[in-house]
C-alpha positions in Angstrom: 36.7 151.6 4.3 34.0 153.2 6.4 32.6 156.9 5.3 33.9 159.7 7.7 30.9 160.2 10.1 29.2 163.7 9.7 29.5 165.2 12.9 29.3 168.7 14.4 32.1 169.2 16.5 31.5 172.3 17.2 28.7 171.0 19.7 31.7 169.0 21.6 29.1 167.6 23.9 26.5 166.1 21.1 29.6 164.9 19.3 31.1 163.1 22.4 27.7 161.4 23.2 27.2 160.2 19.5 30.7 158.9 19.6 29.8 156.8 22.9 26.3 155.9 21.2 28.3 154.2 18.4 30.2 152.6 20.8 27.7 151.1 22.5 26.2 149.9 19.8 29.0 147.8 18.7 30.5 150.1 15.8 33.9 150.5 17.0 35.2 151.9 14.1 32.9 154.2 13.7 33.4 155.5 17.5 36.5 155.5 16.8 36.8 157.7 13.6 34.2 160.1 15.3 36.1 160.3 18.5 39.4 160.8 16.9 37.7 163.4 14.7 36.6 165.5 17.8 40.5 164.9 19.1 41.7 166.9 16.1 40.2 170.0 17.4 40.0 169.2 21.3 43.2 167.0 21.8 42.8 166.8 25.5 39.1 165.8 25.6 39.1 162.3 27.9 35.8 161.1 27.2 36.9 160.9 23.4 40.4 159.5 24.5 38.3 157.0 26.3 36.1 155.8 23.2 39.3 155.5 21.1 40.8 153.3 23.7 37.9 151.2 24.0 37.4 151.0 20.3 41.1 149.8 20.1 40.4 147.1 22.6 36.8 146.1 20.8 38.6 145.7 17.4 41.0 143.1 19.1 44.2 144.9 19.9 44.9 145.0 23.6 48.5 146.1 23.9 47.6 149.3 22.0 44.3 149.7 24.3 46.5 149.4 27.5 49.1 151.9 26.3 46.2 154.4 25.4 44.4 153.6 28.9 47.5 154.1 31.2 48.4 157.5 29.5 45.0 158.9 29.8 44.8 157.8 33.6 48.1 159.4 33.9 46.4 162.7 32.5 43.4 161.9 34.6 44.2 159.9 37.7 40.2 160.4 38.9 38.3 159.3 35.6 36.7 156.0 37.2 35.3 155.0 33.4 38.8 154.8 32.3 40.1 153.0 35.3 37.3 150.8 34.7 38.3 150.2 31.2 42.1 149.5 32.3 40.3 146.8 34.6 38.5 145.2 32.0 41.5 145.1 29.4 43.9 144.0 31.9 41.4 141.1 32.7 41.2 139.9 28.8 44.6 140.1 28.9 44.6 137.4 31.7 46.4 140.1 34.0 44.1 139.2 37.0 45.6 141.2 40.0 46.2 144.6 37.9 42.6 144.0 36.7 41.4 143.7 40.3 43.7 146.7 41.3 42.1 149.1 38.5 38.7 148.0 39.2 38.9 148.7 43.1 40.6 152.3 41.8 37.4 153.0 39.7 35.0 152.2 42.6 36.8 153.7 45.0 36.1 157.1 43.1 32.9 156.2 41.5 31.3 153.2 44.1 28.0 153.0 42.0 29.9 151.1 38.9 28.0 147.9 38.7 30.1 146.6 35.6 33.5 147.0 38.0 31.7 145.1 41.0 30.4 142.2 38.5 33.8 141.8 36.8 35.6 141.9 40.4 33.7 139.3 41.9 34.1 137.0 38.4 38.0 137.8 39.0 38.2 136.9 42.6 36.6 133.8 42.0 39.1 133.1 39.5 41.8 134.0 42.0 40.1 131.2 44.5 39.1 134.2 46.7 35.3 133.2 47.2 35.0 135.8 50.1 36.3 138.7 48.0 34.2 137.5 45.2 31.1 137.2 47.4 31.6 141.0 48.9 32.2 142.4 45.3 28.9 140.4 44.1 27.0 141.7 46.9 28.4 145.2 46.0 27.0 144.3 42.5 23.7 143.9 43.7 23.5 146.8 45.5 24.4 148.9 42.6 22.3 147.3 40.3 18.9 146.8 42.3 16.3 149.3 43.1 14.4 147.3 45.3 14.6 147.9 48.6 14.0 144.7 50.3 16.5 143.1 48.1 19.2 145.5 48.9 18.3 144.8 53.0 19.0 141.4 52.5 22.4 141.5 50.8 23.1 144.2 53.6 21.9 141.6 56.1 24.1 139.3 54.3 27.0 141.1 54.3 26.9 141.8 58.2 26.8 138.1 58.9 23.2 137.7 59.8 22.8 135.1 57.5 19.3 133.7 59.0 17.4 137.2 58.4 19.2 137.6 55.2 17.8 134.2 54.1 14.0 134.8 55.6 13.7 138.5 53.6 15.3 137.0 50.6 12.7 134.0 50.4 9.8 136.3 51.3 10.9 138.8 48.4 10.9 136.0 46.3 7.7 134.8 46.9 6.4 137.9 46.0 9.3 138.2 42.7 9.8 134.7 42.0 11.8 135.4 38.9 14.0 138.1 40.1 17.5 136.6 39.2 19.4 138.8 41.5 17.4 137.4 44.4 17.9 133.8 43.7 21.6 134.3 42.9 21.8 135.8 46.8 20.0 132.9 47.9 22.4 130.9 46.2 25.4 132.4 47.8 23.6 132.3 51.1 23.1 128.2 50.3 26.9 128.4 49.6 27.8 130.1 52.6 26.1 127.5 54.7 27.9 124.5 53.0 24.4 123.7 51.5 25.6 123.3 47.9 22.8 120.6 46.8 20.4 124.1 47.4 22.9 126.4 45.9 23.2 124.1 42.8 19.1 124.0 42.6 18.9 127.6 42.8 21.7 128.7 40.3 20.1 126.0 37.6 16.8 128.2 38.1 18.7 131.6 37.6 20.7 130.2 34.6 17.1 129.3 33.0 16.0 132.6 33.5 19.0 134.5 32.6 21.4 132.5 30.3 23.9 135.0 30.2 24.2 135.8 33.8 27.8 134.9 33.7 28.5 135.3 37.4 25.7 133.0 37.9 27.2 130.3 35.8 30.9 130.8 36.9 28.9 130.3 40.5 27.7 127.2 39.3 30.5 125.9 37.9 32.3 126.3 41.2 29.5 124.3 42.8 29.4 121.4 40.8 33.2 121.2 41.1 32.6 121.2 44.8 29.9 118.6 44.5 32.3 116.5 42.1 30.1 116.8 39.5 33.0 117.3 37.3 31.5 116.5 33.9 28.8 118.8 34.3 30.9 121.3 35.4 33.1 121.0 32.2 30.3 121.4 30.1 29.6 124.8 31.8 32.9 125.9 31.5 33.3 124.7 27.5 29.6 126.3 27.1 31.1 129.7 28.2 34.5 129.4 26.0 31.8 129.3 22.7 29.9 132.0 23.9 32.5 134.5 25.6 35.5 133.6 23.8 37.1 136.8 25.6 36.9 135.7 28.8 39.2 132.5 27.8 41.8 133.3 30.3 39.5 133.1 33.4 37.4 129.9 31.8 40.8 128.1 31.0 41.9 128.2 34.6 38.6 126.9 35.5 38.7 124.0 33.0 42.3 123.3 34.2 41.3 123.2 37.8 38.6 120.6 36.7 40.8 118.1 35.0 42.9 118.3 38.1 40.2 117.0 40.1 39.1 114.4 37.2 42.6 113.1 37.6 43.1 114.0 33.7 46.7 115.8 34.5 47.9 115.2 30.6 44.8 117.9 29.5 45.3 120.0 32.7 49.3 120.4 32.0 48.3 121.5 28.8 45.6 124.0 29.8 48.4 125.6 32.1 51.2 125.4 29.7 48.9 127.3 27.3 48.0 129.8 30.2 52.0 130.4 30.8 52.7 130.5 27.0 50.0 133.1 25.9 49.5 135.7 29.1 51.7 137.0 31.6 52.4 134.8 34.2 50.6 134.5 37.2 51.9 133.4 40.9 48.7 131.6 41.2 48.9 129.7 37.7 52.6 128.4 38.3 51.6 127.4 41.6 49.0 125.1 40.2 51.2 124.1 37.2 53.6 123.1 39.9 51.4 120.9 41.7 50.5 119.2 38.7 53.7 118.4 37.7 54.6 117.2 41.3 51.7 115.1 41.3 52.9 113.4 37.5 56.2 112.5 39.3 57.8 115.1 37.3 59.9 116.5 40.4 62.2 118.8 38.8 59.9 120.2 36.6 57.8 121.1 39.6 60.7 122.6 41.6 61.5 124.6 39.0 57.6 126.2 38.6 57.6 126.6 42.6 60.8 128.7 42.2 59.4 130.6 39.2 56.1 131.5 41.6 58.4 132.4 44.3 60.3 135.1 41.8 57.0 136.1 40.8 55.9 136.7 44.7 58.5 136.0 47.3 56.0 136.2 50.1 53.7 133.8 48.5 53.8 131.2 51.5 51.9 128.5 49.8 55.1 128.4 47.5 57.4 127.7 50.1 55.3 125.3 51.8 54.9 123.5 48.4 58.6 123.3 48.2 58.7 121.8 51.8 55.9 119.7 51.1 58.0 117.5 48.6 59.5 115.8 51.6 62.8 114.9 49.7 63.3 118.7 48.7 66.2 120.5 50.9 66.3 124.3 50.9 69.6 126.3 50.5 70.7 128.8 53.6 69.5 131.9 51.3 65.9 130.4 51.3 66.1 130.4 54.8 67.0 134.0 55.0 64.0 134.7 52.3 61.6 132.9 54.1 62.8 134.6 57.6 62.8 137.9 56.0 58.9 137.5 54.6 57.8 136.4 58.1 59.2 139.3 59.9 57.6 141.8 57.7 55.1 143.7 59.5 52.6 143.2 56.5 52.9 139.6 56.1 49.8 138.3 55.3 48.3 135.7 57.7 47.6 132.8 55.1 51.4 133.4 53.9 52.6 133.5 57.6 51.2 130.4 58.4 52.4 128.6 55.5 55.9 130.0 55.9 55.8 128.7 59.5 55.4 125.2 58.4 57.7 125.4 55.5 60.4 126.8 58.2 59.7 124.0 60.4 60.4 121.4 57.8 63.3 123.3 56.6 64.7 123.5 60.2 63.8 119.5 60.8 66.0 118.4 57.7 68.7 120.4 59.5 68.2 118.6 62.8 67.8 121.8 64.3 64.7 120.4 66.4 64.2 123.1 69.0 63.6 126.1 66.6 61.6 123.7 64.1 59.2 123.1 67.1 59.0 126.3 67.5 57.6 127.5 64.2 55.5 124.1 63.7 53.6 125.6 67.1 53.4 128.9 65.6 51.7 127.5 62.6 49.6 125.5 64.3 48.4 127.7 66.7 47.2 129.9 63.9 45.4 127.2 62.2 43.8 125.9 65.2 42.1 129.1 65.7 40.8 129.7 61.7 39.7 126.0 61.8 37.7 125.9 65.0 37.9 122.2 65.5 35.8 120.7 68.2 36.8 117.3 69.7 34.0 117.0 71.7 32.0 117.1 68.6 33.9 114.2 67.2 33.6 112.4 70.2 29.9 112.6 70.5 29.7 111.7 66.9 31.7 108.6 67.2 29.7 107.3 70.8 26.5 107.9 68.4 27.7 105.7 65.4 28.8 102.9 67.7 25.4 103.1 69.6 23.4 103.3 66.1 25.4 100.9 64.0 25.1 97.3 66.3 25.7 93.9 65.0 21.6 93.7 64.9 21.4 96.5 62.4 24.4 95.5 60.4 23.6 91.9 60.1 19.6 92.5 59.3 20.7 93.9 55.8 22.2 90.7 54.8 21.9 90.8 50.7 20.8 94.1 50.5 22.7 97.5 49.4 24.6 97.7 45.9 26.6 94.5 45.4 29.0 96.2 43.4 32.4 95.0 44.4 34.5 97.4 42.9 35.6 100.0 45.9 38.7 99.1 48.0 38.3 101.8 51.0 41.7 102.5 52.7 40.9 104.3 56.0 42.9 105.6 59.0 44.6 108.6 59.8 46.5 111.0 57.5 50.0 110.3 57.4 49.7 106.7 58.5 51.0 105.0 55.5 47.8 105.0 53.7 49.3 106.6 50.4 52.0 104.1 50.4 49.4 100.9 50.4 47.4 102.7 47.9 50.8 102.7 45.4 51.3 99.1 46.1 47.7 97.9 45.5 47.5 100.4 42.4 50.4 98.5 40.9 48.1 95.4 40.3 46.9 95.2 36.9 43.5 94.7 37.9 43.2 97.8 40.6 43.1 101.5 39.6 44.3 104.2 42.1 42.5 107.5 42.3 42.5 110.0 45.1 41.0 110.8 48.6 37.4 110.7 47.2 34.4 112.8 48.8 31.5 110.7 47.7 31.0 109.1 51.2 31.4 112.3 52.9 28.9 113.7 50.4 26.6 110.8 51.1 27.1 111.4 55.2 26.0 115.1 54.8 22.7 114.6 52.6 21.5 112.0 55.1 22.3 114.2 58.0 19.9 117.0 56.3 21.7 119.8 58.6 20.3 123.1 56.7 22.4 125.5 59.3 25.5 124.8 61.1 23.8 124.7 64.5 21.4 122.2 63.3 21.8 118.4 64.8 22.8 116.2 62.1 20.4 113.0 61.5 23.0 110.9 60.8 23.8 108.2 62.1 20.3 107.5 63.1 18.8 107.8 60.0 20.7 105.0 58.9 17.9 102.6 60.7 15.3 103.8 58.9 16.8 103.2 55.3 14.6 100.8 52.9 16.4 98.1 51.0 15.9 100.2 47.8 17.6 103.2 49.6 20.6 101.2 50.5 20.9 99.8 46.7 20.6 103.1 45.5 23.0 105.0 47.6 25.6 102.2 46.8 24.9 102.7 42.9 25.1 106.3 43.4 28.6 106.0 44.7 29.6 103.6 42.0 28.3 105.9 39.2 29.8 109.3 41.0 33.2 107.5 41.4 33.2 106.4 37.6 34.9 109.3 36.3 37.8 109.2 38.6 38.5 105.3 37.2 40.4 104.0 34.6 39.5 100.3 33.0 40.4 98.1 35.9 37.5 96.2 37.5 38.4 97.5 41.2 39.3 100.9 42.3 40.8 102.5 45.6 39.0 105.2 48.0 41.7 106.7 49.9 39.6 108.8 52.0 41.2 108.7 55.5 38.1 110.1 57.5 35.7 107.3 56.1 36.9 105.2 59.0 33.7 106.8 60.8 31.6 105.5 58.1 32.3 101.9 58.1 28.8 100.8 59.0 27.3 102.9 55.9 29.8 101.6 53.3 28.7 98.2 54.8 25.2 98.9 54.2 25.2 100.4 50.8 28.3 98.5 49.4 28.4 94.8 51.1 31.3 93.7 49.2 33.4 96.2 49.3 37.1 95.7 51.1 37.8 97.9 53.6 41.8 98.2 55.1 42.8 100.1 57.9 45.9 101.8 57.4 47.5 102.2 61.0 50.8 103.6 62.3 52.4 104.3 66.0 50.2 106.8 67.3 53.4 109.2 68.2 54.6 109.0 64.5 51.3 109.0 63.0 49.9 112.3 65.7 53.2 114.3 65.4 53.3 113.7 61.3 49.9 115.1 61.3 50.8 118.0 63.3 53.7 119.0 61.3 51.7 118.7 58.0 49.7 121.8 56.5 46.7 120.4 54.6 45.2 122.0 52.0 41.8 121.5 53.3 39.9 119.1 55.7 42.0 117.3 58.5 40.7 120.2 60.9 41.8 117.7 63.7 45.6 118.0 63.1 46.1 121.5 64.3 47.2 121.4 67.9 48.4 118.3 69.9 45.7 117.7 71.9 43.2 117.7 69.3 45.0 115.3 67.0 45.7 113.0 70.2 42.0 113.2 71.0 40.9 112.4 67.6 43.4 109.5 67.2 42.0 107.7 70.5 38.4 108.3 69.1 39.5 106.5 65.8 40.6 103.3 67.6 37.8 103.2 69.5 35.3 103.1 66.5 37.8 100.7 64.7 37.8 98.5 67.9 33.7 98.4 67.4 34.1 97.9 63.6 35.9 94.7 64.4 33.3 94.0 67.5 30.1 94.3 65.0 31.8 93.0 61.7 34.5 90.8 62.6 36.8 90.1 59.4 35.6 93.3 57.8 38.6 95.5 57.9 42.2 94.2 57.7 44.4 96.1 60.0 48.0 96.7 58.1 50.3 98.1 60.8 52.9 100.7 59.1 55.9 99.4 61.0 54.9 95.9 59.6 54.8 96.8 56.3 58.5 98.3 56.4 59.6 95.2 58.5 58.1 92.5 55.9 56.6 94.1 52.8 56.3 90.8 50.8 53.8 89.1 53.8 51.9 92.1 54.4 51.5 92.9 50.8 50.2 89.2 50.3 47.5 89.8 53.2 46.2 93.0 51.8 45.7 91.3 48.1 44.3 88.3 50.1 41.7 90.4 51.9 40.9 92.0 48.3 40.6 88.8 46.8 43.1 89.2 44.2 46.2 87.2 43.4 49.6 88.2 44.2 51.5 90.3 41.2 55.3 91.1 41.4 54.6 94.5 40.6 53.3 95.3 43.5 56.7 94.5 45.4 57.8 97.4 43.0 55.4 99.9 43.7 58.0 102.4 43.6 58.2 102.1 39.6 54.8 102.5 39.0 54.0 105.8 36.8 50.4 107.2 38.4 49.6 110.2 39.5 49.8 110.5 43.4 48.1 113.3 45.0 49.3 113.6 48.7 52.0 114.8 50.7 53.6 111.6 50.3 53.9 111.6 46.3 57.5 111.6 46.3 58.1 109.3 49.3 56.1 106.6 47.7 58.2 106.9 44.1 61.0 105.4 46.4 61.8 102.0 47.9 60.6 101.3 51.4 62.9 102.6 54.2 62.7 102.5 57.9 64.6 105.6 58.6 61.2 107.9 59.4 59.7 105.2 61.9 60.8 107.0 65.2 61.5 110.1 63.5 59.3 111.8 66.4 61.4 111.0 69.3 63.6 113.9 68.1 60.4 116.3 69.0 59.6 113.9 72.3 60.5 116.7 74.8 58.1 118.8 73.6 55.1 116.2 73.1 53.9 115.8 76.7 50.5 117.5 75.7 49.9 114.8 73.1 51.0 112.1 75.1 48.5 112.9 77.9 45.7 113.0 74.8 46.1 109.9 73.7 45.9 108.4 76.9 45.7 104.7 77.1 46.0 104.3 73.5 49.4 104.3 73.9 49.5 101.2 76.1 49.2 99.4 73.0 52.5 100.9 71.6 55.2 100.8 74.2 57.3 103.8 74.1 60.3 102.0 75.2 
């Protein structure tokens, strides 16, 4: 039992200051005793009430601290420091949204509270709101820095003047090379520009200089995760769990998302279940939990988790769409009423709105109300098309350049070069073309691991392209003509090494990134023994299915009938090119033929991959493995032919698509 502090409560300011100094030094019990002594004489002294509440939180009783802080704010609603401490306490208990609201109240009263802005940035990042996290971090820099040039750089960044902000920041760093705030700002600029390798290097330097810079480390984890450096990202999270256990909630959320990317759903589910049993449920956590349950085939549990998400946040469009995206799920009448009610609200957020549009489109499609269904699909597509800013001319130009560079002369001149590993089996094409079905069939073979849509080839392409700004012209594919034998080998080996974390013990694995069709030439150069399969489906069926699909990320071309039709046309043109310059390299597997004669097509694929026939491949729907695409529930059922011509129900509305597809349709008669 500590001795009661000797203070003169007659000198109120001195006594209060003494209590706050004790608190700042980590002497929570003494600070609390001091403040309580003051309160015996001055029961309404708000600073002392704050000290007691903070001391109680420091001593581990967050529940009592919350009660004290809420009572204090009710008494003094404009007390910015009390709002800030309320935000800190909510954050420690995993109540992220109330924490953000409290911190926003604090800075609304007193904008110059760097600690509030800093924690807000961390919480927004945890909530997967990178834009708001960046804005809060900018405010933290403005309120914590006294350097005029750095403040000007931050303001330029906030105004969207990225080039000017970068130039000024680099000039400042030239004179102040160890200023971690400037290094972190430059990393944020690199992230904004999508130059993740630069961001990674900058954040590494930042953490060398300031190991306790928590926000920079969170940013570092985020960048490592985006670059699929998952083991490194996990190591960083584990380090933070040791040194900052009070941030356990936030860090476990990061840990779970990394496990999902690794394909380690057992540990991901364990993290989510811990979070849901030890902290108040959050809609984004229950949604992520539901996604993981769906991926491992626990459909009923996933539906329950999606339902819980909607109960927590009825306007959460992503949860409604996730139910629709199960494909085998059917909505009730009351669900349609609830979705319509949310979409009709004047304050319906844009992101919720387009998710609800796609969900309603699917719900009405299942009820054969095709006219209204198309109306909602079109609404959702129109919004997403504007947000994505896809340029079909750019894709056409890229395809043309690839054909010009990747000639038969270039591809045959490197015979015997590249990494000789035969491990990868690439499945390319367009989304919704049956690629998940082919992956499930092949992954049912004892010698093949299924993985996911791996980003490694795309990452290599971006790095070879060397773009520092969106307006820069990529050096890819022209750079391919300059790569040496050792560079080709190193790139192939890098791919093998970077994808190892996604694999099991089987000698072969599948990379199902559909967009890799553009990079068959690169794959041949760096991995000449890789097998490649083109999963193809009728253009009208493929394109319309893509049009009705809301993708979590990527596939920007799918929004808009003209966009997706032109993309399919470019895809067929490029695949024809590969057949000419690399005859026999790519096996075309037509979805309709798989449905009509499954065993024959399975044997074709296995022969192409150099694998013996196994009966398990015919029983693919019984294979227990995580499936991470929109077709996850469909490939857990036997093959059926009912969906082959489903697009015809919408044919009256698809003239724009037919026009965009043009001569490609001649290969697939409509009647």
